[in-house]
C-alpha positions as CSV (number, residue, x, y, z in Angstrom):
1,M,-13.5,14.7,-1.6
2,P,-15.0,12.5,-4.2
3,K,-18.6,11.4,-3.8
4,I,-18.7,7.6,-3.4
5,G,-22.1,5.9,-4.0
6,N,-25.5,7.3,-3.3
7,S,-27.1,7.9,0.0
8,L,-28.6,4.4,0.1
9,R,-25.2,2.8,-0.3
10,S,-23.8,5.1,2.3
11,V,-26.4,4.0,4.8
12,A,-25.7,0.4,4.0
13,A,-22.0,0.9,4.4
14,L,-22.5,2.6,7.8
15,A,-24.7,-0.2,8.9
16,L,-22.1,-2.8,8.0
17,I,-19.3,-0.9,9.6
18,G,-21.4,-0.4,12.7
19,A,-22.1,-4.1,12.9
20,L,-18.4,-5.0,12.5
21,A,-17.5,-2.4,15.1
22,A,-19.9,-3.8,17.5
23,L,-18.4,-7.2,17.0
24,A,-14.9,-5.9,17.5
25,A,-16.0,-4.0,20.6
26,G,-17.6,-7.1,22.0
27,T,-14.5,-9.2,21.5
28,A,-12.2,-6.4,22.7
29,N,-14.1,-6.2,26.1
30,A,-14.6,-9.9,26.5
31,A,-12.3,-11.9,28.7
32,P,-9.8,-14.0,26.7
33,S,-10.9,-17.5,26.1
34,R,-8.8,-20.3,27.7
35,H,-7.5,-21.1,24.2
36,A,-6.6,-17.4,23.4
37,A,-3.0,-16.7,22.4
38,T,-1.1,-14.1,24.4
39,T,0.9,-13.1,21.4
40,L,0.3,-12.8,17.7
41,Q,3.5,-12.6,15.6
42,G,3.5,-11.2,12.0
43,A,6.0,-10.1,9.4
44,G,6.2,-8.6,6.0
45,S,5.3,-5.3,4.3
46,T,7.1,-2.2,5.5
47,L,4.3,-0.1,4.0
48,I,1.9,-1.4,6.8
49,A,4.6,-1.1,9.5
50,P,3.6,2.5,10.6
51,A,0.0,1.3,11.0
52,F,1.3,-1.4,13.4
53,A,3.1,1.2,15.4
54,T,-0.3,2.6,16.2
55,W,-2.4,-0.6,16.2
56,S,-0.3,-2.9,18.3
57,P,-0.3,-0.8,21.6
58,A,-3.9,0.2,21.1
59,Y,-5.1,-3.4,20.5
60,G,-2.9,-4.8,23.3
61,K,-4.6,-2.3,25.7
62,A,-8.1,-3.1,24.5
63,R,-7.8,-6.9,24.2
64,G,-4.9,-8.0,26.2
65,V,-3.2,-9.7,23.2
66,E,0.2,-8.6,22.2
67,V,0.7,-8.2,18.4
68,S,4.4,-8.1,17.4
69,Y,5.3,-7.2,13.9
70,S,8.5,-7.2,11.9
71,G,8.7,-5.1,8.7
72,I,10.9,-7.3,6.5
73,G,9.3,-6.6,3.1
74,S,6.3,-8.2,1.4
75,G,8.5,-10.9,-0.1
76,G,9.8,-11.9,3.4
77,G,6.2,-11.8,4.8
78,I,5.0,-14.2,2.1
79,A,8.0,-16.6,2.7
80,A,7.4,-16.4,6.5
81,I,3.7,-17.3,6.4
82,T,4.4,-20.0,3.8
83,A,6.9,-21.6,6.2
84,R,4.5,-20.9,9.1
85,T,7.2,-19.2,11.1
86,V,4.7,-16.4,11.9
87,D,1.0,-16.3,12.7
88,F,0.3,-14.0,9.8
89,G,2.1,-12.4,6.9
90,C,1.6,-9.0,5.3
91,S,2.0,-8.0,1.6
92,D,1.1,-5.1,-0.5
93,A,1.2,-7.4,-3.5
94,P,-1.6,-9.9,-3.7
95,L,-0.4,-13.5,-3.9
96,S,-0.1,-15.1,-7.3
97,P,-1.8,-18.4,-8.0
98,D,1.6,-20.2,-7.6
99,Q,2.2,-18.4,-4.2
100,L,-1.2,-19.3,-3.0
101,A,-0.6,-23.0,-3.9
102,A,2.9,-23.0,-2.2
103,A,1.5,-21.5,1.0
104,K,-0.9,-24.4,1.3
105,G,-4.1,-23.2,2.8
106,V,-4.0,-19.5,3.4
107,V,-6.3,-16.6,2.5
108,Q,-5.4,-13.0,1.8
109,I,-7.5,-10.3,3.2
110,P,-7.4,-6.6,2.1
111,W,-7.3,-4.6,5.2
112,A,-5.6,-1.2,4.5
113,L,-5.5,1.2,1.6
114,T,-2.8,3.8,0.9
115,A,-0.4,4.8,-1.9
116,T,3.2,4.4,-2.9
117,V,4.7,7.8,-3.8
118,P,7.4,9.1,-6.1
119,S,9.7,11.1,-3.8
120,Y,12.7,13.2,-4.7
121,N,15.7,15.2,-3.5
122,I,16.4,18.0,-5.9
123,P,18.3,21.0,-4.4
124,G,16.2,24.1,-4.9
125,V,13.0,22.3,-5.7
126,A,10.6,22.3,-2.8
127,D,8.1,19.7,-1.6
128,T,5.3,19.0,-4.1
129,K,6.6,21.5,-6.7
130,L,7.8,18.8,-9.1
131,R,5.4,17.4,-11.6
132,L,5.8,14.0,-13.3
133,S,3.8,11.9,-15.7
134,G,3.8,8.1,-15.9
135,P,5.8,7.9,-19.2
136,V,8.4,10.3,-17.9
137,L,8.7,8.4,-14.6
138,A,9.1,5.1,-16.6
139,D,11.8,6.7,-18.8
140,I,13.7,7.8,-15.7
141,Y,13.7,4.3,-14.3
142,L,14.6,2.8,-17.8
143,G,17.6,5.0,-17.8
144,H,16.5,7.1,-20.8
145,I,16.2,10.4,-18.9
146,T,19.3,11.0,-16.9
147,K,19.3,14.7,-16.0
148,W,16.7,16.7,-14.0
149,N,16.8,19.5,-16.7
150,D,15.9,17.1,-19.5
151,A,13.4,18.6,-22.0
152,A,10.7,16.0,-21.1
153,I,10.8,17.0,-17.4
154,R,11.0,20.8,-18.2
155,K,7.9,20.5,-20.4
156,L,5.9,19.2,-17.5
157,N,7.2,21.9,-15.2
158,P,7.1,25.3,-17.0
159,G,8.6,28.0,-14.8
160,L,10.3,25.6,-12.4
161,K,14.1,26.0,-12.2
162,L,15.5,22.5,-12.7
163,P,19.3,21.9,-12.2
164,D,21.7,20.3,-14.6
165,L,22.0,17.4,-12.1
166,T,22.3,13.7,-12.7
167,I,19.2,11.7,-11.7
168,T,19.8,8.7,-9.3
169,P,16.8,6.4,-9.4
170,I,16.3,4.5,-6.2
171,H,14.4,1.3,-5.9
172,R,13.8,-1.5,-3.4
173,S,16.5,-4.2,-3.1
174,D,14.2,-6.6,-1.3
175,G,11.0,-8.3,-2.4
176,S,8.5,-5.5,-2.1
177,G,4.8,-4.9,-2.4
178,D,5.6,-1.2,-3.1
179,T,7.7,-2.5,-6.0
180,F,4.7,-4.5,-7.2
181,A,2.4,-1.5,-7.2
182,F,5.0,0.8,-8.7
183,T,6.0,-1.6,-11.5
184,D,2.3,-2.4,-12.1
185,Y,1.8,1.3,-12.7
186,L,4.9,1.7,-15.0
187,S,3.7,-1.4,-16.9
188,K,0.4,0.3,-17.6
189,V,1.8,3.7,-18.7
190,S,4.8,2.4,-20.7
191,P,4.7,-0.4,-23.3
192,E,8.5,-0.5,-23.2
193,W,8.6,-1.0,-19.4
194,A,5.9,-3.7,-19.7
195,S,7.9,-5.6,-22.4
196,K,11.4,-5.2,-21.0
197,V,10.9,-5.2,-17.2
198,G,7.4,-6.1,-16.2
199,N,5.5,-6.2,-12.9
200,N,6.6,-8.1,-9.8
201,T,7.7,-7.8,-6.2
202,S,11.3,-8.0,-7.5
203,V,12.4,-7.0,-11.1
204,N,15.7,-6.5,-12.9
205,W,16.1,-2.8,-12.7
206,P,17.6,-1.1,-15.8
207,A,19.1,1.7,-13.7
208,G,19.5,3.0,-10.1
209,V,20.5,2.0,-6.6
210,G,18.7,-0.3,-4.2
211,G,17.6,0.3,-0.6
212,K,16.1,-2.2,1.8
213,G,12.5,-1.6,2.8
214,N,10.7,1.7,2.9
215,P,13.1,3.0,5.6
216,G,16.1,2.2,3.5
217,V,14.7,3.9,0.4
218,A,13.6,6.9,2.3
219,A,17.0,7.3,3.9
220,L,18.7,7.0,0.5
221,I,16.5,9.7,-1.0
222,G,17.1,12.0,2.0
223,S,20.9,11.6,1.7
224,T,21.3,11.6,-2.1
225,P,20.9,14.9,-4.0
226,G,19.5,14.3,-7.4
227,S,17.7,11.1,-6.3
228,I,14.1,9.9,-6.9
229,G,12.5,6.9,-5.3
230,Y,9.2,5.4,-4.3
231,V,7.9,4.9,-0.7
232,S,4.6,4.8,1.0
233,D,3.3,8.2,2.0
234,A,3.8,7.5,5.8
235,Y,7.5,7.4,5.2
236,V,7.5,10.6,3.2
237,L,5.9,12.3,6.2
238,Q,8.2,10.7,8.8
239,N,11.4,11.5,6.9
240,H,10.4,15.0,5.7
241,I,11.3,14.3,2.1
242,A,9.6,15.8,-0.9
243,K,6.9,14.2,-3.0
244,A,6.0,14.8,-6.6
245,Q,2.6,15.6,-8.2
246,L,1.7,12.8,-10.5
247,L,-0.4,13.2,-13.6
248,N,-3.4,10.9,-13.8
249,R,-5.3,9.7,-16.8
250,A,-8.0,12.4,-16.3
251,G,-5.3,15.0,-16.9
252,R,-4.9,16.3,-13.4
253,Y,-1.7,16.5,-11.3
254,T,-2.5,14.8,-8.0
255,L,-0.9,14.3,-4.6
256,P,-1.6,11.4,-2.3
257,S,-4.3,12.1,0.2
258,V,-7.2,10.2,1.8
259,A,-9.5,11.8,-0.8
260,S,-7.4,11.0,-3.8
261,I,-6.7,7.4,-2.7
262,E,-10.5,6.9,-2.1
263,A,-11.1,8.2,-5.6
264,A,-8.7,5.5,-7.0
265,A,-10.4,2.8,-5.0
266,Q,-13.8,3.6,-6.7
267,T,-12.5,1.5,-9.6
268,V,-13.3,-1.6,-7.5
269,T,-16.9,-2.5,-8.2
270,R,-16.6,-6.2,-7.5
271,V,-13.9,-8.2,-5.6
272,P,-12.7,-11.5,-7.1
273,A,-12.8,-14.7,-5.0
274,D,-9.1,-14.5,-4.2
275,N,-9.4,-10.7,-3.3
276,R,-6.6,-9.9,-5.8
277,M,-7.1,-6.2,-6.9
278,S,-5.2,-3.5,-8.7
279,I,-6.2,0.2,-8.5
280,V,-3.3,1.9,-10.2
281,D,-3.7,4.2,-13.2
282,P,-7.5,4.6,-13.0
283,P,-9.4,5.4,-16.3
284,A,-9.7,8.9,-17.7
285,S,-13.3,9.8,-16.6
286,K,-14.9,12.4,-14.4
287,K,-15.5,9.8,-11.7
288,Y,-11.8,9.3,-11.2
289,A,-10.7,12.9,-11.9
290,D,-9.1,13.3,-8.5
291,A,-7.6,9.7,-8.3
292,Y,-4.0,9.2,-7.3
293,P,-2.5,6.9,-9.8
294,T,-0.3,4.7,-7.6
295,S,-2.8,3.9,-4.8
296,T,-2.8,0.3,-3.5
297,F,-4.4,-2.1,-1.1
298,T,-2.3,-4.1,1.3
299,Y,-3.2,-7.6,2.6
300,I,-2.9,-9.7,5.7
301,I,-2.2,-13.4,4.9
302,V,-3.5,-15.9,7.4
303,P,-3.8,-19.7,7.5
304,L,-7.3,-21.1,6.9
305,Q,-6.8,-23.4,9.9
306,T,-4.8,-22.3,12.9
307,A,-4.9,-22.7,16.6
308,K,-4.9,-19.0,16.9
309,A,-8.0,-18.4,14.7
310,H,-10.0,-16.8,17.5
311,D,-7.3,-14.2,18.2
312,I,-6.5,-13.6,14.5
313,K,-10.1,-13.1,13.6
314,N,-10.6,-10.7,16.5
315,F,-7.6,-8.6,15.6
316,V,-8.4,-8.4,11.9
317,T,-12.1,-7.4,12.7
318,W,-10.8,-4.7,15.0
319,A,-8.3,-3.4,12.4
320,L,-11.1,-3.2,9.8
321,T,-13.2,-1.2,12.1
322,H,-11.7,0.6,15.1
323,G,-8.2,0.5,13.5
324,Q,-9.2,2.4,10.3
325,P,-9.6,5.9,11.7
326,M,-6.4,5.5,13.8
327,I,-4.2,5.4,10.7
328,R,-5.9,8.1,8.7
329,R,-3.2,10.6,9.8
330,L,-0.7,8.3,8.1
331,V,-2.6,8.7,4.8
332,F,-4.4,5.4,4.9
333,A,-7.9,5.8,3.4
334,P,-11.0,3.9,4.7
335,I,-11.7,0.5,3.1
336,P,-14.5,0.8,0.6
337,R,-17.8,-1.0,1.4
338,V,-17.5,-3.6,-1.4
339,V,-14.0,-4.5,-0.2
340,L,-15.0,-4.5,3.5
341,V,-17.7,-7.1,2.6
342,A,-15.2,-9.3,0.8
343,A,-12.7,-9.0,3.6
344,N,-15.3,-10.0,6.2
345,R,-16.5,-12.9,4.1
346,T,-13.0,-14.3,3.7
347,L,-12.2,-13.8,7.4
348,A,-15.2,-15.9,8.3
349,K,-13.5,-18.9,6.6
350,V,-10.6,-18.9,9.1
351,H,-11.1,-21.6,11.8
352,S,-9.2,-23.6,14.4
């Protein structure tokens, strides 16, 4: 596991997390105020949906507030909170300046950290045995590489028996934060991708088949021999599909793990005022030697002014403290101290 910060910073981080945990514990044990909501409703990112499957029942038991969540994709979550049909939205893609303006008085708070993962279905190639690089992955999705035994793939995988099988690239058909992170990565490793396709929650895909949400993409990968797609690691685990090793800029083939995601998050040394961050494709240095290249933050989007401010703030504080270790098994890494400070500072602005 990478070493993050020196001992002094670690003590400060523990102190901050302890203070937030105490706040969350106090609010969790307190009787609901007479203005407290009995239900919080959210929608958006399917990447964060497995976390809600753990968080919602645990928080309901601790606080007596029901948190319901619908995984409709990050684009749907942004649209829902903009229309105020939900109490909060969730997106793995940070809001653009135009989206922030259209949503009229919301803030985005980074509250979870994981990765979107290239996953494949190649008969005869076991889980984690396939190696890929960013440029090769971009060429697959550009439609330049169409067979699994292409010379460029064989070069990365000496000794691996790759079939003469057509590649079926699978992508998201809905507005997706996973797509944002994935195309952000492809744009950084491939000048052609950056100029022809670009980076967004929805793009014009040069090749492939679309699936709705992480569940839809994972199902298509599992049922389509020769396919490759991108999903959050929680869905790889749940659907028992294979994931590829991905070459980082430091020259190491890496797999998604709490440690490799934490290593990628070390690239964040300061958080901008709008909390908009990208941690894909970390630099080629010893500090990021173990970093997973397609790691990403995910955000909760809440109104600055809402009648449910009390309950929203309690829930987000709880998720940033008690909720973090609960989702570690789903390959969500702890929020770094610098991001935790920014998240708490932004949350403090929310009011009724």
